[in-house]
Backbone as CSV, one residue per row, in Angstrom:
resi,resn,N_x,N_y,N_z,CA_x,CA_y,CA_z,C_x,C_y,C_z
1,MET,143.859,75.482,121.442,144.216,76.737,122.118,143.503,76.802,123.461
2,LEU,144.167,77.393,124.453,143.601,77.448,125.788,142.750,78.687,126.011
3,TRP,142.701,79.571,125.001,141.937,80.795,125.229,141.047,81.077,124.025
4,ARG,140.063,81.910,124.236,139.195,82.354,123.157,139.081,83.863,123.238
5,VAL,139.232,84.520,122.110,139.128,85.981,122.099,137.667,86.353,122.015
6,ARG,137.191,87.230,122.888,135.806,87.695,122.898,135.799,89.206,122.743
7,GLU,134.649,89.737,122.541,134.541,91.178,122.361,134.657,91.898,123.679
8,GLY,135.213,93.149,123.591,135.404,93.936,124.799,136.885,94.063,125.074
9,VAL,137.295,95.052,125.821,138.718,95.232,126.087,138.922,95.932,127.410
10,PHE,140.027,95.603,128.055,140.464,96.338,129.243,141.695,97.128,128.835
11,SER,141.774,98.358,129.254,142.999,99.117,129.042,143.889,98.948,130.244
12,SER,145.089,99.518,130.182,146.003,99.417,131.309,145.456,100.126,132.537
13,THR,144.465,100.984,132.339,143.863,101.659,133.491,142.606,100.965,133.970
14,GLY,142.255,99.859,133.307,141.082,99.121,133.737,139.816,99.517,132.998
15,PHE,139.883,100.505,132.050,138.707,100.951,131.311,138.285,99.874,130.325
16,ARG,136.986,99.722,130.110,136.478,98.675,129.239,135.423,99.225,128.298
17,ILE,135.475,98.805,127.030,134.438,99.144,126.078,134.016,97.868,125.368
18,ARG,132.934,97.930,124.607,132.520,96.812,123.772,132.437,97.283,122.327
19,ALA,132.794,96.389,121.416,132.684,96.724,120.003,131.216,96.860,119.626
20,ALA,130.952,97.734,118.677,129.576,97.907,118.209,129.067,96.620,117.590
21,GLN,127.795,96.286,117.837,127.203,95.070,117.307,125.848,95.384,116.678
22,PRO,125.828,96.073,115.556,124.550,96.403,114.926,123.823,95.126,114.553
23,ALA,122.581,95.029,114.975,121.829,93.790,114.802,121.708,93.389,113.344
24,ALA,121.567,94.368,112.457,121.304,94.043,111.069,122.556,94.058,110.197
25,ALA,123.685,94.312,110.789,124.919,94.430,110.003,125.359,93.070,109.510
26,THR,125.945,93.043,108.355,126.515,91.796,107.849,127.788,91.500,108.621
27,ALA,128.260,90.252,108.521,129.478,89.861,109.231,130.661,90.704,108.779
28,GLU,130.715,91.022,107.493,131.841,91.804,106.983,131.835,93.215,107.543
29,VAL,130.662,93.835,107.556,130.554,95.187,108.101,130.863,95.182,109.594
30,ALA,130.373,94.157,110.310,130.627,94.071,111.745,132.122,93.974,112.024
31,ARG,132.838,93.176,111.202,134.296,93.071,111.386,134.983,94.398,111.101
32,TRP,134.503,95.117,110.068,135.099,96.411,109.745,134.903,97.386,110.901
33,VAL,133.679,97.389,111.470,133.396,98.273,112.604,134.291,97.923,113.783
34,GLU,134.451,96.635,114.037,135.289,96.213,115.164,136.722,96.678,114.985
35,ARG,137.256,96.495,113.751,138.633,96.937,113.503,138.758,98.444,113.653
36,ALA,137.742,99.186,113.176,137.787,100.644,113.265,137.753,101.107,114.714
37,VAL,136.852,100.514,115.490,136.763,100.874,116.904,138.062,100.522,117.625
38,ALA,138.602,99.360,117.318,139.848,98.941,117.962,140.975,99.895,117.633
39,SER,141.055,100.302,116.359,142.119,101.207,115.940,142.032,102.540,116.679
40,VAL,140.822,103.102,116.740,140.634,104.379,117.430,140.915,104.235,118.918
41,PHE,140.378,103.147,119.499,140.535,102.974,120.941,141.995,102.821,121.330
42,PHE,142.737,101.966,120.601,144.126,101.735,120.968,145.004,102.950,120.688
43,THR,144.548,103.829,119.765,145.286,105.066,119.539,145.111,106.015,120.725
44,LEU,143.874,106.096,121.222,143.580,107.015,122.326,143.898,106.423,123.691
45,PHE,143.683,105.117,123.847,143.870,104.453,125.136,144.695,103.176,124.958
46,PRO,145.991,103.310,124.733,146.812,102.108,124.521,146.742,101.171,125.728
47,ALA,146.543,99.889,125.456,146.413,98.896,126.519,147.662,98.032,126.588
48,ASP,147.943,97.557,127.779,149.119,96.718,127.991,148.706,95.359,128.516
49,CYS,149.519,94.360,128.199,149.345,93.036,128.790,149.621,93.148,130.279
50,ARG,148.737,92.614,131.095,148.879,92.745,132.541,149.923,91.783,133.106
51,LEU,150.467,90.904,132.253,151.512,89.995,132.729,152.910,90.448,132.322
52,CYS,153.079,90.833,131.037,154.420,91.191,130.568,154.569,92.658,130.208
53,GLY,153.450,93.402,130.084,153.520,94.831,129.789,153.575,95.180,128.327
54,SER,153.569,94.190,127.442,153.623,94.485,126.008,152.261,94.979,125.523
55,PRO,152.232,95.728,124.403,150.956,96.283,123.915,149.977,95.177,123.501
56,LEU,148.699,95.393,123.785,147.659,94.480,123.330,147.170,94.945,121.967
57,LEU,147.153,94.044,121.006,146.835,94.412,119.634,145.463,93.930,119.194
58,ARG,144.751,93.204,120.054,143.436,92.695,119.690,142.451,92.926,120.827
59,PHE,141.176,92.970,120.448,140.123,93.025,121.455,140.160,91.759,122.296
60,SER,140.006,91.887,123.580,139.908,90.715,124.443,139.348,91.133,125.789
61,ARG,138.482,90.292,126.351,137.995,90.556,127.705,139.109,90.310,128.716
62,LEU,140.098,89.534,128.329,141.221,89.225,129.211,142.438,90.038,128.780
63,PRO,142.939,90.946,129.611,144.049,91.816,129.226,145.405,91.120,129.304
64,VAL,145.548,90.046,128.535,146.790,89.272,128.503,147.127,88.983,127.048
65,CYS,148.391,89.185,126.664,148.788,89.029,125.265,148.867,87.552,124.866
66,GLU,148.878,87.307,123.556,148.898,85.940,123.047,150.203,85.231,123.389
67,ASN,151.302,85.970,123.460,152.567,85.331,123.821,152.522,84.757,125.233
68,CYS,151.950,85.506,126.163,151.840,85.021,127.542,150.882,83.840,127.618
69,LEU,149.760,83.931,126.906,148.817,82.829,126.914,149.422,81.579,126.281
70,GLY,150.227,81.795,125.229,150.868,80.670,124.560,151.949,80.007,125.395
71,SER,152.430,80.712,126.415,153.487,80.135,127.264,152.930,79.247,128.369
72,LEU,151.609,79.181,128.489,150.992,78.379,129.540,150.982,76.921,129.109
73,ARG,151.919,76.153,129.637,152.109,74.770,129.212,151.831,73.791,130.343
74,PRO,151.380,72.582,129.993,151.205,71.552,131.026,152.550,71.059,131.537
75,MET,152.547,70.471,132.711,153.771,69.930,133.288,154.235,68.718,132.494
76,ALA,155.538,68.526,132.479,156.118,67.364,131.824,156.972,66.604,132.833
77,GLY,157.320,65.370,132.492,158.186,64.590,133.368,157.413,63.670,134.291
78,PRO,158.123,62.770,134.964,157.457,61.796,135.850,156.842,62.460,137.062
79,ARG,155.694,61.938,137.502,154.971,62.490,138.639,154.609,61.367,139.614
80,CYS,154.509,61.723,140.867,153.990,60.798,141.867,152.539,60.488,141.494
81,ARG,152.178,59.207,141.466,150.836,58.836,141.026,149.764,59.193,142.051
82,LEU,150.176,59.566,143.274,149.208,59.931,144.302,149.024,61.442,144.401
83,CYS,150.096,62.169,144.669,149.965,63.616,144.898,150.350,64.469,143.702
84,GLY,150.983,63.870,142.685,151.368,64.634,141.508,152.691,65.353,141.623
85,GLU,153.435,65.129,142.696,154.746,65.757,142.871,155.704,65.298,141.770
86,GLY,156.641,66.198,141.396,157.642,65.834,140.410,158.647,64.848,141.000
87,LEU,159.101,63.909,140.172,160.082,62.910,140.583,161.329,63.101,139.730
88,SER,162.476,63.238,140.376,163.681,63.626,139.658,164.496,62.461,139.113
89,SER,164.301,61.268,139.611,165.130,60.147,139.190,164.819,59.739,137.752
90,PRO,165.841,59.617,136.883,165.603,59.187,135.496,165.081,57.758,135.422
91,LEU,165.271,56.975,136.474,164.783,55.601,136.500,163.265,55.535,136.573
92,LEU,162.624,56.677,136.869,161.172,56.697,137.046,160.422,57.196,135.809
93,GLU,161.160,57.476,134.727,160.543,58.019,133.522,159.398,57.142,133.014
94,ASP,159.563,55.832,133.074,158.558,54.909,132.551,157.835,54.163,133.662
95,ARG,157.690,54.806,134.812,157.037,54.168,135.951,155.784,54.943,136.336
96,PRO,154.641,54.651,135.704,153.407,55.383,136.050,152.929,55.089,137.464
97,ASP,153.487,54.047,138.099,153.072,53.697,139.461,154.005,54.269,140.519
98,ALA,154.966,55.112,140.121,155.951,55.647,141.064,155.285,56.541,142.103
99,VAL,155.809,56.489,143.322,155.267,57.269,144.432,156.403,58.045,145.086
100,CYS,156.159,59.307,145.436,157.194,60.125,146.066,157.431,59.673,147.508
101,GLY,158.530,60.163,148.089,158.890,59.758,149.437,157.847,60.090,150.481
102,LEU,157.237,61.273,150.390,156.248,61.666,151.383,155.003,60.786,151.323
103,CYS,154.551,60.463,150.111,153.361,59.614,149.987,153.661,58.163,150.371
104,ARG,154.917,57.736,150.206,155.292,56.398,150.666,155.229,56.335,152.194
105,ARG,155.605,57.453,152.796,155.639,57.471,154.251,154.239,57.543,154.837
106,VAL,153.415,58.447,154.290,152.040,58.625,154.758,151.137,58.772,153.543
107,HIS,150.237,57.821,153.348,149.310,57.901,152.217,148.370,59.079,152.431
108,PRO,148.203,59.952,151.424,147.305,61.106,151.590,145.856,60.647,151.765
109,PRO,145.005,61.495,152.339,143.603,61.124,152.563,142.748,61.175,151.302
110,PHE,143.359,61.469,150.163,142.654,61.459,148.887,143.258,60.368,147.990
111,GLU,142.527,60.008,146.942,142.974,58.942,146.042,144.123,59.400,145.152
112,ARG,143.917,60.509,144.493,144.932,61.066,143.592,144.738,62.570,143.502
113,ALA,145.827,63.275,143.196,145.760,64.715,142.935,146.362,64.984,141.563
114,SER,145.697,65.849,140.803,146.165,66.184,139.458,146.167,67.697,139.291
115,ALA,147.190,68.211,138.622,147.281,69.646,138.329,147.725,69.827,136.883
116,TYR,147.312,70.942,136.295,147.676,71.200,134.900,149.141,71.632,134.764
117,GLY,149.535,72.666,135.506,150.855,73.227,135.299,151.567,73.565,136.589
118,SER,152.818,73.979,136.433,153.637,74.369,137.578,153.288,75.793,138.000
119,TYR,153.214,76.006,139.303,152.825,77.304,139.844,154.010,78.264,139.809
120,ASP,154.293,78.766,138.619,155.356,79.751,138.443,155.123,80.496,137.134
121,GLY,155.945,81.496,136.879,155.875,82.238,135.635,154.519,82.826,135.326
122,ALA,154.129,82.719,134.049,152.881,83.326,133.588,151.653,82.696,134.235
123,LEU,151.731,81.404,134.550,150.569,80.756,135.160,150.314,81.308,136.560
124,ARG,151.360,81.482,137.335,151.182,82.079,138.662,150.653,83.510,138.540
125,ASP,151.174,84.268,137.583,150.708,85.644,137.390,149.238,85.685,136.986
126,LEU,148.803,84.718,136.172,147.411,84.682,135.749,146.489,84.363,136.919
127,VAL,146.920,83.440,137.784,146.144,83.135,138.996,146.034,84.383,139.866
128,HIS,147.131,85.116,140.017,147.127,86.340,140.822,146.225,87.406,140.197
129,LEU,146.183,87.446,138.863,145.342,88.422,138.178,143.873,88.215,138.561
130,LEU,143.480,86.969,138.686,142.108,86.665,139.101,141.904,86.936,140.582
131,LYS,142.787,86.422,141.425,142.585,86.475,142.874,142.788,87.852,143.472
132,PHE,143.825,88.538,143.034,144.205,89.791,143.685,143.792,91.048,142.919
133,GLU,143.528,90.902,141.606,143.134,92.070,140.818,141.718,91.942,140.271
134,GLN,141.020,90.872,140.655,139.620,90.649,140.304,139.345,90.721,138.801
135,VAL,140.276,90.248,137.979,140.060,90.173,136.529,139.363,88.842,136.241
136,ARG,138.050,88.844,136.311,137.270,87.604,136.251,137.394,86.829,134.949
137,PRO,137.604,87.482,133.786,137.764,86.689,132.561,138.923,85.695,132.618
138,ALA,139.862,85.883,133.545,140.957,84.917,133.681,140.428,83.549,134.093
139,ALA,139.262,83.505,134.728,138.695,82.233,135.186,138.396,81.306,134.017
140,ALA,138.049,81.844,132.856,137.744,80.998,131.706,138.978,80.249,131.224
141,VAL,140.119,80.941,131.144,141.370,80.295,130.724,141.815,79.282,131.772
142,LEU,141.767,79.673,133.036,142.146,78.757,134.110,141.199,77.563,134.164
143,GLY,139.931,77.788,133.820,138.967,76.700,133.804,139.304,75.643,132.771
144,ARG,139.795,76.065,131.615,140.180,75.086,130.603,141.370,74.258,131.061
145,MET,142.254,74.875,131.833,143.371,74.115,132.393,142.894,73.123,133.451
146,LEU,141.944,73.580,134.293,141.401,72.681,135.302,140.680,71.510,134.635
147,ALA,139.985,71.763,133.533,139.315,70.686,132.804,140.338,69.652,132.337
148,ASN,141.514,70.109,131.934,142.590,69.208,131.530,143.042,68.339,132.701
149,ALA,143.164,68.951,133.880,143.575,68.201,135.071,142.516,67.181,135.468
150,ILE,141.243,67.556,135.329,140.157,66.626,135.645,140.156,65.463,134.664
151,ALA,140.376,65.759,133.378,140.424,64.705,132.364,141.531,63.694,132.663
152,ALA,142.653,64.168,133.233,143.749,63.269,133.578,143.348,62.302,134.688
153,LEU,142.371,62.699,135.508,141.898,61.834,136.594,140.845,60.833,136.128
154,GLU,140.240,61.068,134.971,139.111,60.263,134.500,139.351,58.753,134.575
155,PRO,140.527,58.248,134.153,140.724,56.788,134.205,140.626,56.206,135.612
156,SER,140.885,57.014,136.626,140.842,56.505,138.003,139.507,56.758,138.686
157,LEU,138.619,57.527,138.043,137.333,57.841,138.653,136.351,56.682,138.439
158,PRO,135.548,56.365,139.442,134.565,55.282,139.295,133.412,55.718,138.410
159,PRO,132.622,54.789,137.902,131.452,55.164,137.102,130.410,55.867,137.961
160,GLY,129.502,56.535,137.287,128.452,57.249,138.018,128.781,58.715,138.179
161,THR,127.885,59.432,138.837,128.036,60.874,139.028,129.076,61.190,140.088
162,ILE,129.927,62.165,139.799,130.954,62.633,140.731,130.537,64.005,141.251
163,ALA,130.465,64.153,142.555,130.137,65.447,143.161,131.391,66.317,143.203
164,VAL,131.282,67.546,142.746,132.421,68.460,142.659,132.315,69.493,143.778
165,VAL,133.344,69.558,144.618,133.336,70.431,145.792,134.484,71.433,145.696
166,PRO,134.207,72.729,145.514,135.283,73.733,145.514,135.792,73.952,146.943
167,VAL,137.094,74.145,147.095,137.646,74.517,148.395,137.081,75.886,148.764
168,PRO,136.442,76.016,149.927,135.758,77.275,150.260,136.695,78.334,150.835
169,LEU,136.276,79.581,150.681,136.909,80.701,151.380,136.109,80.997,152.643
170,HIS,136.755,81.614,153.613,136.007,82.111,154.763,135.092,83.239,154.281
171,ALA,133.929,83.375,154.913,132.930,84.364,154.488,133.515,85.771,154.408
172,ARG,134.399,86.119,155.351,134.978,87.469,155.350,135.852,87.688,154.119
173,LYS,136.686,86.696,153.805,137.567,86.842,152.652,136.773,86.824,151.352
174,LYS,135.743,85.988,151.278,134.922,85.945,150.074,134.221,87.280,149.860
175,SER,133.778,87.903,150.949,133.124,89.204,150.842,134.102,90.263,150.355
176,GLN,135.336,90.223,150.843,136.348,91.187,150.425,136.714,91.006,148.953
177,ARG,136.870,89.744,148.524,137.288,89.464,147.151,136.129,89.573,146.182
178,GLY,134.932,89.254,146.661,133.760,89.304,145.800,133.386,87.976,145.176
179,PHE,134.217,86.967,145.334,133.955,85.648,144.762,134.937,84.643,145.356
180,ASN,134.607,83.368,145.186,135.540,82.291,145.509,136.169,81.845,144.203
181,GLN,137.471,82.060,144.021,138.124,81.768,142.747,138.006,80.292,142.367
182,ALA,138.027,79.397,143.353,137.909,77.970,143.044,136.560,77.669,142.392
183,GLU,135.500,78.305,142.868,134.176,78.068,142.299,134.059,78.670,140.902
184,LEU,134.600,79.879,140.695,134.572,80.485,139.365,135.286,79.607,138.348
185,ILE,136.459,79.112,138.738,137.269,78.319,137.815,136.593,76.993,137.489
186,VAL,136.034,76.325,138.495,135.431,75.016,138.222,134.145,75.155,137.418
187,ARG,133.408,76.236,137.590,132.213,76.436,136.756,132.617,76.535,135.284
188,ALA,133.734,77.220,135.009,134.235,77.302,133.627,134.732,75.940,133.158
189,ALA,135.386,75.201,134.047,135.947,73.894,133.680,134.860,72.904,133.295
190,LEU,133.757,72.899,134.025,132.692,71.934,133.764,132.083,72.122,132.378
191,LYS,132.165,73.322,131.831,131.637,73.577,130.483,132.542,72.995,129.406
192,ASP,133.807,72.727,129.741,134.772,72.256,128.749,135.037,70.751,128.813
193,LEU,134.439,70.066,129.761,134.659,68.626,129.873,133.902,67.878,128.777
194,SER,134.478,66.769,128.321,133.838,65.999,127.257,132.570,65.314,127.748
195,ARG,132.513,65.031,129.063,131.324,64.394,129.637,130.866,65.174,130.867
196,PRO,130.358,66.380,130.662,129.973,67.220,131.812,128.856,66.617,132.647
197,GLU,128.053,65.737,132.052,126.952,65.121,132.811,127.451,64.223,133.927
198,ARG,128.728,63.861,133.874,129.317,63.008,134.910,129.518,63.757,136.220
199,PHE,129.536,65.082,136.158,129.936,65.883,137.309,128.796,66.806,137.749
200,ARG,128.643,66.897,139.055,127.601,67.756,139.625,128.222,68.678,140.670
201,LEU,128.151,69.986,140.402,128.740,70.967,141.301,127.965,71.029,142.605
202,CYS,128.682,70.913,143.709,128.074,70.974,145.044,128.722,72.104,145.841
203,ALA,128.635,73.320,145.320,129.177,74.478,146.023,128.386,74.702,147.304
204,GLY,129.066,74.942,148.400,128.402,75.175,149.675,128.305,73.941,150.538
205,SER,128.656,72.772,149.985,128.626,71.552,150.804,129.698,71.596,151.889
206,LEU,130.850,72.150,151.522,131.962,72.309,152.465,132.127,73.795,152.747
207,ILE,132.206,74.170,154.015,132.366,75.584,154.363,133.570,75.763,155.280
208,ARG,134.109,76.973,155.244,135.244,77.322,156.112,134.714,78.189,157.246
209,ILE,134.784,77.682,158.467,134.187,78.386,159.603,135.201,79.211,160.378
210,ARG,136.462,79.039,160.052,137.494,79.801,160.768,138.445,80.402,159.762
211,ASP,138.707,81.704,159.924,139.655,82.388,159.052,141.062,82.028,159.510
212,THR,141.781,81.261,158.698,143.118,80.784,159.088,144.193,81.843,158.896
213,GLY,143.848,82.940,158.246,144.825,84.012,158.079,145.977,83.600,157.171
214,SER,147.006,84.425,157.138,148.172,84.153,156.305,148.991,83.000,156.887
215,GLN,149.509,82.167,155.998,150.344,81.039,156.437,151.811,81.263,156.069
216,ILE,152.152,82.503,155.789,153.531,82.826,155.433,154.465,82.492,156.589
217,GLY,155.549,81.802,156.272,156.552,81.479,157.279,156.255,80.225,158.076
218,LEU,155.081,79.619,157.880,154.733,78.417,158.627,155.320,77.179,157.958
219,THR,155.775,76.236,158.756,156.257,74.978,158.223,155.066,74.122,157.797
220,ARG,155.354,73.007,157.145,154.289,72.092,156.748,153.465,71.667,157.967
221,HIS,154.137,71.311,159.044,153.435,70.879,160.251,152.587,72.013,160.813
222,GLN,153.132,73.226,160.861,152.388,74.366,161.386,151.179,74.702,160.517
223,ARG,151.321,74.541,159.206,150.188,74.777,158.316,149.076,73.778,158.583
224,ARG,149.432,72.529,158.787,148.418,71.519,159.089,147.694,71.865,160.381
225,GLN,148.448,72.271,161.388,147.824,72.628,162.657,146.923,73.845,162.512
226,ASN,147.351,74.803,161.696,146.584,76.024,161.494,145.240,75.744,160.819
227,LEU,145.170,74.674,160.027,143.948,74.352,159.291,142.993,73.444,160.059
228,ARG,143.463,72.871,161.162,142.614,71.973,161.937,141.362,72.699,162.419
229,GLY,140.203,72.114,162.159,138.952,72.700,162.606,138.461,73.858,161.768
230,ALA,139.148,74.151,160.645,138.751,75.299,159.825,137.605,74.965,158.885
231,PHE,137.414,73.681,158.553,136.404,73.279,157.581,135.370,72.354,158.219
232,VAL,134.122,72.488,157.792,133.069,71.569,158.219,132.154,71.292,157.029
233,VAL,131.507,70.133,157.058,130.532,69.784,156.023,129.172,70.310,156.463
234,LYS,128.565,71.140,155.634,127.307,71.785,155.984,126.147,70.799,155.993
235,ASP,126.141,69.896,155.010,125.044,68.935,154.890,125.636,67.546,154.645
236,PRO,125.952,66.791,155.697,126.566,65.461,155.538,125.749,64.522,154.657
237,ALA,124.430,64.639,154.684,123.589,63.753,153.873,123.845,63.940,152.382
238,ALA,124.279,65.151,151.992,124.490,65.442,150.575,125.737,64.770,150.023
239,ILE,126.681,64.430,150.899,127.935,63.838,150.409,128.148,62.417,150.929
240,SER,127.303,61.945,151.812,127.478,60.616,152.399,127.438,59.523,151.330
241,GLY,128.466,58.700,151.313,128.554,57.587,150.380,128.901,57.974,148.956
242,ARG,129.185,59.241,148.700,129.442,59.700,147.336,130.931,59.823,147.056
243,ASN,131.278,59.692,145.779,132.645,59.945,145.322,132.755,61.419,144.975
244,LEU,133.792,62.073,145.506,133.912,63.521,145.388,135.172,63.938,144.635
245,LEU,135.063,65.060,143.942,136.209,65.714,143.325,136.377,67.067,144.004
246,LEU,137.453,67.240,144.740,137.779,68.498,145.411,138.604,69.347,144.452
247,VAL,138.220,70.603,144.258,138.927,71.451,143.288,139.390,72.745,143.950
248,ASP,140.542,73.233,143.469,141.095,74.495,143.966,141.957,75.102,142.867
249,ASP,142.402,76.344,143.082,143.253,76.970,142.075,144.682,76.438,142.147
250,VAL,145.242,76.334,143.367,146.643,75.958,143.520,146.813,74.907,144.617
251,TYR,147.685,73.947,144.351,148.100,72.955,145.338,149.535,73.328,145.716
252,THR,149.744,73.784,146.932,151.097,74.181,147.347,151.727,73.058,148.172
253,THR,151.484,73.027,149.453,152.033,71.948,150.281,151.099,70.740,150.320
254,GLY,149.861,70.918,149.926,148.879,69.840,150.033,148.140,69.850,151.354
255,SER,148.467,70.776,152.251,147.839,70.820,153.569,146.342,71.109,153.464
256,THR,145.959,72.072,152.628,144.544,72.417,152.493,143.761,71.273,151.859
257,ALA,144.292,70.711,150.779,143.604,69.600,150.116,143.460,68.412,151.055
258,SER,144.497,68.119,151.814,144.450,66.977,152.729,143.443,67.200,153.852
259,GLU,143.409,68.414,154.406,142.471,68.693,155.490,141.030,68.640,154.987
260,CYS,140.780,69.206,153.807,139.423,69.161,153.251,139.006,67.720,152.962
261,ALA,139.905,66.939,152.383,139.592,65.541,152.078,139.321,64.766,153.354
262,ARG,140.092,65.047,154.397,139.917,64.353,155.681,138.533,64.674,156.277
263,VAL,138.152,65.939,156.224,136.850,66.354,156.765,135.715,65.727,155.959
264,LEU,135.847,65.693,154.642,134.810,65.121,153.790,134.653,63.626,154.037
265,ARG,135.748,62.940,154.212,135.675,61.496,154.453,135.076,61.198,155.833
266,ARG,135.422,62.007,156.809,134.840,61.805,158.139,133.331,62.040,158.118
267,ALA,132.876,62.884,157.198,131.441,63.166,157.086,130.711,62.112,156.268
268,GLY,131.453,61.126,155.755,130.800,60.019,155.061,131.097,59.876,153.589
269,ALA,131.936,60.759,153.011,132.279,60.617,151.595,132.982,59.284,151.363
270,ALA,132.680,58.646,150.223,133.296,57.363,149.911,134.777,57.543,149.620
271,ARG,135.096,58.316,148.589,136.485,58.598,148.222,136.573,60.018,147.673
272,VAL,137.785,60.566,147.717,138.004,61.952,147.279,139.178,62.006,146.318
273,TRP,138.994,62.716,145.212,140.071,63.028,144.280,140.288,64.541,144.316
274,VAL,141.454,65.001,143.877,141.786,66.431,143.928,142.269,66.894,142.555
275,ALA,141.744,68.015,142.076,142.198,68.619,140.825,142.430,70.106,141.044
276,THR,143.564,70.601,140.565,143.890,72.024,140.672,144.448,72.523,139.342
277,VAL,144.426,73.835,139.169,145.010,74.426,137.976,146.525,74.282,138.014
278,ALA,147.114,74.578,139.150,148.571,74.585,139.260,149.003,73.937,140.571
279,ARG,150.287,73.612,140.642,150.839,73.108,141.888,152.302,73.541,141.993
280,THR,152.741,73.702,143.226,154.143,73.997,143.491,154.930,72.700,143.374
281,LEU,155.958,72.700,142.548,156.777,71.508,142.357,158.058,71.620,143.175
282,ARG,158.370,70.559,143.896,159.602,70.519,144.676,160.555,69.457,144.159
283,VAL,160.091,68.599,143.252,160.884,67.565,142.592,161.631,66.711,143.604
284,SER,160.958,65.683,144.099,161.550,64.814,145.106,161.924,63.466,144.520
285,GLU,162.867,62.786,145.147,163.210,61.426,144.780,162.174,60.476,145.377
286,SER,161.964,59.347,144.714,161.079,58.324,145.265,161.889,57.510,146.254
287,SER,161.923,57.994,147.496,162.787,57.391,148.504,162.111,57.421,149.856
288,VAL,162.398,56.421,150.674,161.845,56.392,152.016,162.943,56.561,153.052
289,ASN,164.144,56.921,152.598,165.246,57.138,153.519,164.931,58.327,154.411
290,ARG,164.994,58.154,155.723,164.588,59.200,156.657,165.415,60.463,156.493
291,GLY,166.729,60.307,156.268,167.567,61.484,156.088,167.157,62.282,154.867
292,ASP,166.826,61.568,153.771,166.372,62.250,152.563,165.058,62.989,152.803
293,LEU,164.161,62.360,153.569,162.871,62.987,153.856,163.036,64.254,154.671
294,LEU,163.905,64.222,155.681,164.126,65.404,156.503,164.712,66.532,155.677
295,LEU,165.656,66.207,154.783,166.246,67.215,153.919,165.187,67.782,152.982
296,GLU,164.347,66.894,152.445,163.286,67.326,151.542,162.326,68.262,152.257
297,HIS,161.950,67.941,153.503,161.058,68.792,154.287,161.662,70.174,154.468
298,SER,162.945,70.231,154.825,163.604,71.504,155.078,163.646,72.354,153.819
299,GLN,164.043,71.736,152.698,164.109,72.482,151.443,162.720,72.954,151.023
300,GLU,161.723,72.108,151.219,160.343,72.416,150.852,159.834,73.625,151.627
301,GLU,160.090,73.639,152.936,159.595,74.739,153.762,160.267,76.045,153.391
302,ASN,161.577,76.013,153.084,162.272,77.225,152.669,161.703,77.757,151.361
303,LEU,161.414,76.848,150.427,160.860,77.250,149.142,159.481,77.869,149.312
304,GLU,158.653,77.223,150.118,157.293,77.726,150.349,157.324,79.135,150.920
305,GLU,158.184,79.349,151.920,158.236,80.661,152.561,158.712,81.721,151.574
306,ALA,159.728,81.397,150.760,160.245,82.359,149.789,159.168,82.727,148.770
307,GLN,158.417,81.726,148.309,157.370,81.995,147.326,156.238,82.820,147.927
308,ASP,155.848,82.504,149.147,154.779,83.264,149.800,155.177,84.716,150.004
309,ARG,156.407,84.940,150.426,156.873,86.312,150.641,156.898,87.086,149.327
310,ALA,157.264,86.401,148.228,157.296,87.048,146.926,155.900,87.486,146.491
311,VAL,154.902,86.629,146.772,153.522,86.960,146.438,153.056,88.192,147.192
312,VAL,153.322,88.227,148.498,152.895,89.360,149.311,153.579,90.640,148.864
313,ALA,154.875,90.545,148.553,155.616,91.727,148.115,155.070,92.265,146.800
314,ALA,154.672,91.338,145.911,154.161,91.752,144.598,152.830,92.458,144.687
315,HIS,152.046,92.158,145.740,150.698,92.731,145.834,150.527,93.601,147.071
316,ALA,151.636,94.023,147.652,151.562,94.888,148.845,151.009,96.253,148.460
């Protein structure tokens, strides 16, 4: 299971209580008290799932129902071995070495990118619950998904310690939000890895010195230009010669991951891998035909803009 039920509850109005925990109570009495408190609380303050709106029937620090949590599934189907993009050709089903058209044209500045699920449906809503509504318990569930994405990269990671670098927020945005979601999620993920000693969190090694603002409506090329000069390595000695794992909540166009990886490598990092909770899938053919690439770019940019506008409209 990707989630764990803990004590405490959020109501639809954001109110939270904790179940009574008498120190000397037996486990049976404690369970009876919890059920009694839950019954009274839900009678007086009915709570709703923040994703689908259905009633919550159990105590949970995360106000999301079991049906929504159960719908969070990993991606299936063939993927580009470099960036993780979906590949639509049935001929690629048994080709773990397949590469998408964009990566064939220009090799990304990172070794590989891995994501747990597709950035849509309940998974996108859960990410938004953390980022835009500050429901921090969502980070634990997202962290378990990120741990899954990191585990998928394990066969390609070299031996030794891997430095983990969260994609940073600009100081102004971090102050407004109260946290960097990438750092919250990766801290949860590191607790769920089978070999956590392999990874060392290096939060603050990479910083964002320029607020890039909204990228809604920007093409892939414009997004890359908008990110130029936005990131710097605070302490090059800390990452020089090291293998790094760059982590973020979502991989959309890959512009942010590519720019961060490029900056880290210029500062002396040996190699960079990328892991995210989710990614936007555009499902491309493994083709280097220029006409196909141009069509893919156009469709990709239209999709990105539509999705970005939907996000803004949902949280306006």
